[in-house]
C-alpha positions in Angstrom: 119.7 111.6 80.5 123.4 110.8 80.7 124.9 108.9 83.7 128.3 108.2 82.2 130.2 110.7 84.2 128.3 110.6 87.4 129.3 108.8 90.6 127.1 106.3 92.4 125.8 108.9 94.9 124.8 111.3 92.0 122.9 108.4 90.3 121.2 107.3 93.5 120.0 110.9 94.1 118.3 111.0 90.7 114.6 111.3 91.4 113.5 109.7 88.1 115.7 106.7 88.6 114.5 106.3 92.2 110.9 106.5 91.1 111.5 103.9 88.3 113.2 101.6 90.8 110.4 102.0 93.3 107.7 101.3 90.6 109.7 98.3 89.3 109.9 96.8 92.8 106.3 97.4 93.4 105.3 95.5 90.3 107.7 92.7 91.1 106.2 92.5 94.6 102.9 91.7 93.0 104.4 88.5 91.6 106.6 87.4 94.5 105.1 89.1 97.5 106.5 92.1 99.4 108.6 89.9 101.7 110.5 88.4 98.7 110.9 91.4 96.5 114.6 92.2 97.4 115.6 88.5 96.8 113.7 88.4 93.5 115.2 91.7 92.5 118.7 90.4 93.1 118.0 87.2 91.2 116.6 89.1 88.3 119.6 91.4 88.0 122.0 88.6 88.8 120.5 86.5 86.1 120.6 89.3 83.6 124.3 89.9 84.5 124.9 86.2 83.9 123.4 86.5 80.4 125.7 89.4 79.7 128.8 87.6 80.8 128.0 84.2 79.3 126.8 85.5 75.9 123.1 84.9 76.5 123.5 81.2 77.4 121.5 81.7 80.6 117.9 81.4 79.4 115.3 84.0 80.3 113.0 81.1 81.1 115.5 80.0 83.8 115.6 83.4 85.4 111.8 83.4 85.4 111.7 80.0 87.1 114.2 81.2 89.8 112.0 84.1 90.5 108.7 82.2 90.5 110.2 79.6 92.8 110.5 82.3 95.4 106.9 83.2 95.2 105.9 79.5 95.3 108.0 78.9 98.5 105.7 81.1 100.6 
C-alpha cells in the first residue's frame, strides 16, 4: 500500500486503515477505559511525535506513564 500521493480524504476512506485504527483504539480502551481512549490516543501519538522531533530524548517509559495516569485517574 502506498499513501504517498493520496490526500487526507483518500487515506481516511481506506477501509484497512480504518479497521486498523478501530482495532488499535479498542485495545487501548482495554488499558485506559472507553471514556479515556481519545485522550490516551492523542497522548500516545503526541509522545511519539515528540520522540521524532527531539531525537528520541522523550522516553517511551514517560509516554507509558502519561497514558497510565489517565487510566488511574478514573
